[in-house]
N, C-alpha and C positions, 0 to 999 in steps of 0.2 A: 329779601332774597333776589337775586338776578340770576339770569341764564348764565351758565357758565359752559365750556366748550365740550364738556362730558355729558350734556344734556341731550338726550336722544330725541328727536322730532318722531311724533307718532302720527301716522297718517289717519284719515277718516275713512277707514274701512273695516269689514268684519275680519279680524284676525283667527278667532277660535270659535270652535263648537260651543254651544251654551248649555252647559251641563249643571254646574254650580248656579248659574242664574237663571235657572227655568224658573219663572216666578208662579208661585202656587197661590191659589184662592186663599188658603189658610194663611198666606203671609199677608192679605191686605188687613191692617189692624189701625183704622183712623183713631187719631189722637195718641197713638203710642209712641213712646220715645224709640227713636230709631228703626223704626218700622214703615213700610210701605202704606202710604195714605190711601192712594188710589191707582188703578191700573186699568185702563179700557183701551179702545181703539183711538181714542183721541188723545188722552193724556195720561203721563205716569208722574206719580208725586211720591218722594220718598223723604222723609226726615233723617238728614246727615249730620246731625250735631254728634260730636263725639267728646263734648266739654265735660260731661258728667262723669264719664270713663276716666277721662285725664285726671280729674279731681280725686276720685278715688284711689287710682293707680298712684299718683304722687304722693297722697297722704298715707296709703299702707306702706310703700317703700320707706317713707321717712319715719314711720313709727318702727319699723323693723330694724332699721339702721340705728336708730336712737337706743332702742332696747338691747341691741347687740354691743353696740359700743360705750354704753354709758358705765358698765363696770370697769371697762379698760380705762376710761378717763378718772373714774375715783382714784385710781393708784399711779395716774401719770399726769402730772402738772406740765405737760409739754407743749410743743407746737402741734405735734400731731392731735392731741385731744381737741385743741382749738379749731384745728381743720376740719375734724368730724362735725364738731357743731355748727361750723358755717356750712358745711355741705348740706348737714340736715335741715338747716334753716332755709336753705335755697329750695329743697325740695317741698318743703311746706308753704314757702312763697310761691312755687309753681303751683302746688294744690289750692290756694286761695285764688289764684289767677283762673285757673279753670272754672273754680266754682263761681266767680264773678262773670264770667263769660257764659256759663250756663243760664245764670239767673238773668243775663242780660238778653239773650236770644236762645231760649229753651228749644224752638222749633227753627232748624236753618233748612229749608226744603229745597230739594232738587227737583225741577219741574222740567220734564220734556214734553213739548207740545208736538204731537206726531204731524198733524196736519198743516199748521203755520210753519214748522222747521225752526222753531225759537226755544232755546233752553234758558232757564233761568237758574242760577246757581247762587249760593250765599257765599258771602266775601270771608275771607279769614280774620283770625285774631278777634273773634267775639263780636264782631260786628252786626248789628240787625239788618243792614243793608243788602240787598240782592242785586245781581246784574244779569240783564237779559241780551242774549245775543243771537243771530242767526247760527243754527249748529255748523253750517259748513264754513264759518269764519273762525272757529275755534282755534288758537294756539295751543297745541297740546304738546307735552314732553314727558318722557320718563326720564326720572331723575334719582340718580344714585347717591346714597350717603352712607358714612361710617358711622357706626355708635362708638361714641366716646374714644375716636381715632383709633379702634381697633381694627382688625382684618375683616369683621363681620360687616357685610354690605347689606342695605335694603334698599329697596327700589319702591319708587312711588310714581304715580302720574298726577300731574299738575297742569292746570289751565294757567294760561298767562295772558296779561292784559297787552295794550299796544305799547306799553313801556317795557314790556317783557319781564315784568314782575310777576312773582307768583299771586293769584289771586282765587285759586280753588284747588284743593286737595282732594283726590279720590280716595274716599275713606273704604277700601274694599279689599278682601282677599281675592286671588286670582285677578289682578287688577287688568290683564289684557282681556280676559274673559269678559269682565265687567264693562270694559269698553266697548267690547264686540256686542253685547247687549243694547248699550246705548246707541251705538250705531245702526244696529239693526232696527230697533224700535223707531228710530228717527228716519229710517228710510220707508217713507210713505208708499213707495211702489214696490216695496216686497211685502210678502205676508206677514203678520204679526209673529213676534219671537215664539218659540215653543214654551209652554207653561198652562196649567189649568185656569190660572188667573184671566187669560185672554180667551179662553175657549167661548164664551158667551158672545163675543164679538167677532170671531172669524168670519162668519156668513156676511154681517153688515160690511165687513173691510174688505171681503173678496169682492160683492156687488158695486163697491164704490170704485175700486180698482178696473173692474170690469167696465163700468160705465166710462172711465177715462181712456179705455182701450189698452189696459195693462202697459203702461210707459216702462221703460227699461229704469233699473235700478238706479238711485242717486250715487251709491257708493260701491265701491268694488268688494268682493267678497272672496276670501281663501276657501269656504264652504259652500255647498249648494243650500239654497234656501227654498225648497219645494213649497207647493200649497198642501193644505191639510187633507185633501183626498187626491187620488189619481184623476177623478173626473175634472175637478178644478184645475190639477196641472194641465190637463189636455186642452181646456178651453184657454189657458193663459198660452199655451204653445202656439195655439191656431190663431188668436186674436193678437197677441202681443209679439210672437215669436220668439219667446225665451222659456 
């Protein structure tokens, strides 16, 4: 898939306040499928694979349709019955594809390195390979698509490579909020995002930024991002001027 004129360029900035993506310490579950593996002042790692969910979804839909339309097929030797079998077979085929993808790459980790500014993300289509890039060089687009040519539209955020082809899909609800979390976390000049997972590291992160003179934020924000305490905010204002 390549870019089309309807794709909307997403800037590297904090668009939304972070409510749904306040990372709690209870969410840190190393080794668990689709869970956050690590969240510190230096690095954030999440297993982003959805292949097993795709396997279960297509398998379940295929079974349901087969059970619904099998009685119809028994009494109708028609092209309609044949089409039902073909469609069901396609669903089972997609289920098998996602199963193979999961077996090949059960862990597809998104890695945000806050200090170096490097993001590492898994590639699409069940590949085991990853790609690492400076966060501020990403090509990020909101892509709209219709389900089965209906009026129901869904929107997702994709990263694209130098050839403008899709290379990573954001698997998240409230995708603008998730993108805002990523930008906030990767802006090493801002305090850590809200969430109890980051509480043990706030003082260390504050002292690092203080030693650097509280440089101005790397990326723009639609919302204020104050320090954890009024005292720290006052220090930032006096030293950094913001």
